[in-house]
Each structure stands twice: as structure tokens, then as C-alpha cells.
C-alpha positions, 0 to 999 in steps of 0.5 A: 362906065361911071363909078357911082361910088366915087363920082357922086358925092354928098350934096349931089342929086342922087347920092346914096351914102354907103351903109356904115356897117363895116370899117371899109364903108366908114372909110369910104364915107369919110373920103366922100365927105371930105372930098365933097367939103373940099369941092364945096358941095356941102357946108361945115354944118352938114360935115359936122353932123355927118362926122358925128354919125360916122363916129357913132357908127365906129363906136357901135362897130367897136362895141359889137366886136368886143361883144363878139370877142367876149362871147367867143372867150366865154364859149371857149371857157365853157368848152374847157369846163365841159371837157373837164367834166367829161374827163377829157385830159387837158393839154398839160396832161398829155405827154409826148406822142399823145400819151396821157400822163397819169399822176398819182399820189403826192405829185397829184395833190402837190401845188405848183412850186413858187418861182425863185425871186429875180436877181435884184442887184445892179444891172449893166448893159455892156455889149463890148465887154469894156466895163470892169467885172466886180 
């Protein structure tokens, strides 16, 4: 039984290129393209054109993946806004054992306190403790 995906290469009669709709198919198309070039079944002009089409397909896949990521982030953001509007407590308001903490009065209105500035003095890495202490 012949494996038609690997036996037929660009330049052969009956070759059907893989659809460029996934990264795996793009990798297969590249492998077939370079194998056909190495076997001298196609010339450099055809290879350049094919590489441009494959590059376009890769950019399209990348942009679709980014759009899907942005859509998912927007959906999560909207879900959070809907849950806050519905009165569902956030994970920060839930204490141990799943009990909702109720914060009232001054603590409810107080903004978070700023973090102390980092130490700006000299830093030494002394893994063996050989340097004198100041």
C-alpha cells in the first residue's frame, strides 16, 4: 500500500497539496516542497512561489489564533463584569471553606496600601560566605 502523502511530491502527476489550515499541514507541505526541490522535480521559481503562499498561510493562522485569544479574554472579562453585576462574590471576597467575607465600614472604602520601596543598596552574591560583612 502506498503512502500517497509522502510518495507524490510537487512536480509529480496527480500530486494534491495539503490544505494549509493547520501547522501540521504546513509542516508537511514544507517537507514535500524541499524534498521535491532536492529531487529536482520542481525549479526554484516554483519553490519561491510556494514558500510565499505557505508564509501567507502561517501569518493567517497566527492572526486567527490571536483573534481567538482576544475573543476569549473579552468573553472572560464580560463574564466577570456580569457576575459582579449579579452580585456574585469575587475570589478575593471568598474566605476559607468557601465562606464569603463581608467587609464593612472603613476597611471597605480604604484603598490598598502601597508596597514599601525595594532596598536600593549594594547587592552581592556570596554563595560561600567568603566576603566580609559590612
